[in-house]
C-alpha positions, 0 to 999 in steps of 0.5 A: 499499500502506497505510504499516502494512501497507508496514511490516509487509511490509519486516519480515516474511520470512514475508509477502515469501515467502508473496507470492513464493511465491503470486504464482509459484503463481498464474502458473504455474496461469493460465499452464496454465490458458490453455494449457489453454483453447487445446488444449481450444479447438482440439481443439473446433474440429478435432472440429467441422471433421472432423464438418463433414468427414464429413457434407460426405463423406456428403451428397455421396455421396448427391448423386451416387448418388441426385441431390438428391431423395435428398438431400432424401429422405434428410435429411427422414426422421425419424431423419436430420432429428433427427440433423442438425437443427443442420446446414445443408445447401445445394446450389447450381449455378455461378451460385451459385442455391440448388436446396436448403436444409435450415437449422440450427436456429441460422439466426436468428442469422445473416445468410445472405442476404448469404453465399448472394448472395456468389461462391464458389470453385468450386475445391476444398473450401474453409472459410469463416466466418460471424459471427453478427448480435448476439454472438460465435458463428461459423458454420462452412461447407465448400462444395465441388463433388460432380459434376453442376455441383452444389456443396454446403454443410454448415455448423454454428453453434460456439455449442455449443462456445463455451458448452462454452469458457465453462462451462471459463472459469467452473470455472477461474476458480473454481478459480483463486480458490480455488487460490490462497486455498490457496496464501495460507494455506499459503504463509504457513504454510509461510513461517513454518515455515521462517523459524522458524530465523531468530526463533529465531537473531533471538531469541538474538542479542537475547539475546546483545546483552544480555550473555547469552553462554551463549544458544544456537539450537535445532538439529535432526537435519538437514543443511538450510541453516537448521539449519547456519546455527545449527550454525555460529552457535552455533559461532561464538558458543561461540568468542566466550565463550571468548574472553570468558572467557580475556580476563576470566581473563586480567585477573583473573590478570594483576591478581593477580599484578602486585599483589605486584610493584606493591607493591614497586615503590611501596615501594622509590620510597617509601623511595628518595624518604623517604631522599633519599639519592643512593646507595640511588637506584641500588640502588632504581630496579634493582630497580624494573626487575626487578620491571618486567621481570617484570610485563612477563614475566607480561603477555607469558606471559598473552597468549601463553596467552590468544591460543592457547586462545582460537584466535588464534595464528597459526602459521608452520609450516615444514619443520624439523630437529627436532634442530638445534632440539633442540641450539639448545636444549640449548646455551641451557641446557648453562650453567645445567645445569653449574651443577648438575652436570646431564647432558642427554642429547639423541636424535633423528636427524639426518635426522628433519624434520617441519613446525611453527612452529620459534619456538612449538616452540621455546620449549615445550621450552625451557619443560620443560627449563628446570622439568626442570632448575630442579626437578632434583636436583644431579648428575643427568640430563635426557634430551630424545628426539625420534622418529616414531610413525607420522606423528607426531612425539613429543619427550619431556622426562624429568627425575631430580628430585623429581617431581610429586604424583599430586593435583597432576598435572591440576592443572599445567596451570592458570594459575599453579598451583605445587605445593607443591614448587615454590614455593621456587623462582622463576617465575610459574606460567605455563610449562606452561600456555604449553606446552600452548597451543602443542601444541594449537594445533598439533593435538597434545596434551601428557601429563605421566607421574609416575615409578613410584620418584616420582623425575622427570617425563616430558613427552610432546608428540605432534603430529599431521603437518600 
C-alpha cells in the first residue's frame, strides 16, 4: 500500500469501515454465489440422471416387449429421432459385442472405442463416465440388463449443463463486480454519515483545546450510541466549564477579599518596624495573627463552596439522630445567645433519624443559627424545628430580627453579598452561600421567607431521602 494511502487509511475511520463492510459483503456474496452454483450444478446433474433413467426404462421396456427390431424402429422414427438426438443408445450381449448402436450428436468429442471394449459389470444397473478428448466435458452412461441376454447402455454428454453453468458463472461474476462497487460507494457514504458525530466531536474538542469552553457537540432526537456519546460529552464539558468558572470566580473573590486584611497586615508590620519599640511588637503580631486567621477562614470557606457547587464534594452520609445533632449546635451557641438574652427553642422528635452527612449538615445549620443570633434583636427568640414531611426532612431556623429586604432576598445566596442591614456586623458574606452549596450537595434545597410584619426571617432546609 502506498505511503500516502496507508497514512490516510490509518487516519480515516470511514475508509476502514468501508473496507470492512465491503470485504464482509463481498465474502458473504461470493459464498452465497458459490453455494448457489454448487446447488444448481448438483440439481442439473441430478436432473440429467433422472432423464437418463427415464430413457433407459422406456428403451428397456421396448427391448423386452418388441426385441431389438422394435427398439430400432422406435429410434429411427422421425419424431423420436429428433427427440433423442442428444442420447446414445447401445445394445450389447454378455461378451460386450455391440448388437445395436445409435450415436449421440456429441460422439465425436469422446473416445467410445476404448470404452466399448472394456469389461462391464453384469450385476444390476450402474453409472460410469467418459472424459472428453480435448476439454472438460463428460459423457455419462447408464448400463443395465434387460433380459434375453441383452444389456442396454444409454448416455448423454453434459455439455449443455456445462454451458448453463458457465453462463451462470459469467452472470455471477458481473453481479459480484457490480455489487462490490455499489457496496464500496454506499459503504463509504454510510460510514461518512455514521461517523459525522465523531468528526463533530473531534472539531468541538479542537475548539475547546483552543480555549472555547462554550463549544458543544450538536445532538439529535435519537438514542443511538453516538448521540449518547455527544450528550455525555456535552454534560462533561458543561461541568468542566462550571468548574473553571467556579475556580475563576473563587480566585477573583479571594483576591478581592484578602486585599484588605493583607493591606492591614502590611501597614501594622511597617509601623511596628518603624517604631522599633518592643512593647508595640506584641500587639502588632497579635493583630497580624488575627488578620491571617481571617484570610485562612475566607479561603477555606470559598474553597468549600466551590467544591460543593462543582459537584466534587464527597459526602459521608450516615443514619443520624437529628435532634441530638441539633442539640450539639444549640450547646455551642447558647452562651452567645445568652449575651443578647436570646432564647433558643428546639422542636424535634427524639426518634427522628435521617441519612445525612453529619458534619456538613451540622455546619450548615450552625451557619443559619449564627446568623439568626447575630441579626436578632435582644430579648427575642430563635426557633429551630425539624420534622419529616413525607419522606423528606425539613429543618427550619427562624428569628425575630430586623429581617431581609425583599429586594435582597434573591441575592443573599451570592458569594460575598451583604445586605445594608448586615454591613455593621462582622462576617465575610459567605455563610449562606456555603449553606446552599451543602444542601444542594445532598440533593435538597433551601428557601428564605421574610415574615409579613418585616421582623425576622425563616430559613427552611428541604432534604430528600437518600
